[in-house]
C-alpha positions in Angstrom: 154.9 233.8 15.9 155.6 229.9 16.6 156.1 229.4 12.7 158.8 232.4 12.5 160.7 231.1 15.6 160.8 227.8 14.5 162.1 228.7 11.2 164.8 230.9 13.0 165.7 228.2 14.9 165.2 225.1 12.9 164.8 226.5 8.8 167.9 228.6 8.3 171.6 228.2 8.0 173.1 230.4 10.7 170.2 229.5 13.5 172.8 229.0 16.1 174.0 233.0 15.6 170.5 234.1 15.6 169.6 232.0 18.7 172.4 233.8 20.6 171.9 237.4 19.1 168.1 237.2 20.7 169.4 236.2 23.6 172.1 239.0 24.0 169.9 241.7 22.8 167.3 240.8 25.3 169.8 241.3 28.3 170.6 244.9 26.9 170.3 246.7 23.6 173.8 246.4 21.4 175.0 247.9 18.4 177.0 245.6 15.8 180.3 246.3 16.7 179.5 245.4 20.5 177.2 242.2 20.0 180.3 240.8 17.3 182.7 241.2 20.1 180.5 239.8 22.9 179.6 237.1 20.6 182.8 236.4 19.1 181.3 236.6 15.4 182.6 238.4 12.4 180.8 241.8 12.4 179.5 241.4 8.8 177.7 238.2 9.9 176.4 239.8 12.7 175.1 242.5 10.8 173.4 240.1 8.2 171.6 238.1 10.7 170.1 241.7 12.6 169.2 242.5 8.8 167.0 239.3 8.5 165.8 239.5 12.2 164.9 242.9 11.9 162.6 242.0 8.6 160.8 239.5 10.8 160.2 242.3 13.2 162.4 240.5 15.7 164.3 243.3 16.7 164.2 246.7 16.2 166.8 249.6 15.5 167.5 253.2 16.7 170.1 255.6 15.9 172.0 256.2 13.4 175.0 254.4 11.3 177.6 252.9 13.2 176.3 253.3 16.6 172.6 252.2 16.0 171.1 250.1 18.9 169.5 246.8 18.4 166.7 246.0 20.8 164.0 243.0 20.9 160.9 244.2 19.3 157.6 244.6 21.3 156.3 241.4 19.2 159.3 239.6 20.3 159.5 240.8 23.6 156.1 239.2 24.0 156.6 236.4 22.8 159.9 235.4 24.1 158.4 232.7 26.3 157.7 230.7 23.3 161.2 231.6 22.1 162.8 229.9 25.1 160.5 226.9 25.4 161.5 225.9 21.7 165.2 226.3 22.4 164.8 224.1 25.3 163.3 221.5 23.3 165.9 222.0 20.5 169.1 222.7 22.2 169.5 219.3 24.5 168.8 217.3 20.9 171.9 219.4 19.7 174.0 218.3 22.4 173.0 214.5 22.0 174.0 215.1 18.4 177.1 216.5 19.1 
């Protein structure tokens, strides 16, 4: 799991958006439209990242088409502490560089 999390955080373009999406979905389930509004991101951008996160078993979806809700997968929920630990190590470095 640690390698997948590191890849999400460091190895891909758009990792900041994926982190935001994961954190927001941890709070409660959202559909794509709700996430795009909450995070002030383009609808298609959110849809793209959710597709990738779903392929990696980070998120799950329930429902049909437009109203489909996204949740953290059980796998990600079990490893969420690892995710927050890595973010804690990475985000201060980003702030120093900014």
